[in-house]
C-alpha positions in Angstrom: -0.1 0.1 -0.1 1.4 3.4 -0.9 0.7 6.9 0.6 0.5 10.0 -1.4 0.5 13.5 -0.4 -1.4 16.2 -2.8 -1.7 19.8 -2.4 -5.3 21.2 -2.2 -6.7 24.6 -2.4 -10.0 25.0 -0.5 -12.9 27.3 -1.1 -15.0 27.4 1.9 -18.6 28.7 2.0 -19.1 27.6 -1.8 -22.7 26.6 -3.2 -21.7 22.8 -3.2 -19.3 20.3 -1.8 -17.1 19.2 -4.9 -13.8 18.5 -6.1 -12.7 20.7 -8.9 -9.9 20.8 -11.5 -6.3 19.9 -11.1 -4.4 23.2 -11.6 -1.2 23.2 -14.0 1.0 23.5 -10.9 -0.5 20.1 -9.3 -2.9 21.9 -7.0 -6.3 20.5 -6.6 -9.2 22.6 -5.9 -11.7 21.5 -3.5 -15.0 23.6 -2.8 -17.1 22.9 0.5 -20.2 24.6 1.7 -18.9 24.8 5.2 -17.5 27.9 7.0 -13.7 28.0 7.8 -14.7 28.0 11.7 -14.2 25.3 14.4 -12.7 22.8 11.8 -15.9 22.8 10.0 -14.3 23.3 6.5 -11.4 20.8 7.3 -14.0 18.1 8.1 -16.0 18.7 5.0 -12.7 18.7 2.8 -11.7 15.4 4.0 -15.3 14.0 3.5 -15.8 15.4 0.0 -12.1 14.0 -1.0 -12.8 10.7 0.7 -16.3 10.3 -1.2 -14.7 11.4 -4.6 -12.0 8.8 -4.0 -13.9 5.9 -2.9 -11.9 5.5 0.3 -12.6 5.7 3.9 -12.5 9.1 5.6 -9.8 7.7 7.9 -7.6 7.3 5.0 -7.5 11.1 4.1 -5.7 13.1 6.6 -4.7 16.8 6.6 -0.8 16.9 7.0 -0.2 20.7 6.8 -2.4 23.8 6.6 -5.0 23.3 9.2 -5.7 26.9 9.5 -4.9 27.9 5.7 -6.8 27.5 2.4 -3.9 25.8 0.9 -3.4 22.3 2.6 -1.2 19.1 2.0 -3.4 16.1 2.5 -2.2 12.5 2.7 -4.2 9.7 1.3 -3.3 6.2 2.3 -3.5 3.4 0.1 -3.6 5.1 -3.4 -0.7 6.3 -5.4 -0.9 9.4 -7.7 -2.0 7.8 -10.9 -5.0 6.0 -9.0 -5.9 9.3 -7.4 -5.9 11.1 -10.9 -7.8 8.2 -12.5 -10.4 8.1 -9.7 -11.0 12.1 -9.7 -11.3 11.9 -13.6 -14.0 9.2 -13.1 -16.1 10.9 -10.7 -16.0 14.3 -12.2 -19.3 16.1 -12.8 -19.8 18.1 -15.7 -19.4 21.9 -15.0 -22.6 23.7 -14.0 -24.1 26.1 -16.6 -24.8 29.7 -15.4 -28.5 30.4 -15.4 
């Protein structure tokens, strides 16, 4: 089993919990509805990523950046290629403006 660390940029107070695009610099954008207070946004980030990757929540851990929008997250049991593959499979089409 491998462990992989990824950099995530969090957008709290978004309209929906969703994993966004992977930026050119390798940063993954994650949007969560929770406010960044009392760890609510961090919980939402780990829950949203675990759901998108199809792994248990205990396998997604914030290593660095608990009080920052940019976080380093460790995912146990998946290598980088598998993470990219699972994120691409679970990607929703972009929402259209009304």
